[in-house]
Wavefront OBJ file of the C-alpha trace (Angstrom):
o trace
v -13.942 16.225 9.946
v -11.405 15.454 7.625
v -7.745 14.150 8.878
v -4.637 12.828 6.453
v -1.950 10.989 7.999
v 0.201 8.589 6.529
v -0.524 5.998 9.548
v -4.799 6.293 8.983
v -6.390 4.524 6.627
v -9.586 5.970 4.521
v -13.107 4.470 5.200
v -14.105 4.070 1.545
v -17.433 2.134 2.819
v -19.432 -0.186 5.154
v -22.364 -2.374 5.174
v -24.763 -3.432 8.370
v -27.119 -5.940 8.127
v -29.208 -7.031 10.591
v -31.414 -10.766 9.949
v -33.763 -12.301 11.971
v -34.869 -16.023 11.638
v -36.387 -18.547 13.888
v -34.021 -21.144 14.879
v -34.114 -23.855 17.511
v -32.300 -23.229 21.274
v -32.307 -25.872 23.462
v -34.981 -27.490 22.604
v -37.383 -24.417 21.833
v -38.026 -22.273 18.966
v -36.940 -18.744 19.256
v -36.648 -15.564 17.516
v -32.770 -14.629 17.083
v -31.655 -11.597 15.823
v -27.936 -12.015 13.925
v -25.725 -8.950 12.806
v -23.615 -8.576 10.055
v -21.031 -5.599 9.793
v -18.801 -4.805 6.594
v -15.880 -2.316 6.396
v -14.592 -1.605 3.324
v -10.989 0.637 3.854
v -8.050 1.875 1.190
v -5.683 -0.952 0.224
v -2.735 -1.140 3.213
v 0.218 -2.545 1.407
v 2.076 -3.120 4.263
v -0.599 -5.044 6.002
v -2.866 -4.004 8.849
v -1.667 -2.967 12.288
v -3.264 -5.600 14.180
v -1.012 -7.790 11.651
v 2.502 -6.026 12.582
v 1.510 -6.249 16.426
v 1.263 -10.204 16.193
v 3.393 -10.783 14.016
v 1.441 -12.233 11.662
v 2.066 -10.612 8.177
v 1.092 -12.429 4.986
v 2.233 -11.958 1.177
v -0.438 -11.417 -1.140
v -0.259 -15.023 -2.657
v -0.695 -16.982 0.878
v -4.098 -17.165 2.720
v -4.374 -16.484 6.452
v -5.227 -19.191 8.735
v -8.575 -19.497 9.295
v -10.003 -19.891 12.748
l 1 2 3 4 5 6 7 8 9 10 11 12 13 14 15 16 17 18 19 20 21 22 23 24 25 26 27 28 29 30 31 32 33 34 35 36 37 38 39 40 41 42 43 44 45 46 47 48 49 50 51 52 53 54 55 56 57 58 59 60 61 62 63 64 65 66 67
C-alpha cells in the first residue's frame, strides 16, 4: 500500500533486535530478555508531530534534554 500526503513521513527502514542475558534480580540470577527497536524515517524539517504537540521544538544545533 502506498500513501502520499504532505503530513505523512515515509518509513525508510527499521531494526528490531532482541538480546538475552543473565542478570541478578532480587538476589536471584534470572534470564532476561530486552528488545531494542530503531526506526528510520525521512527527514522532518519542521520537527515531529510530538514536538509540536508538546511545544518542544529545537533547532538543529541544540540538543534536546535527555530524560
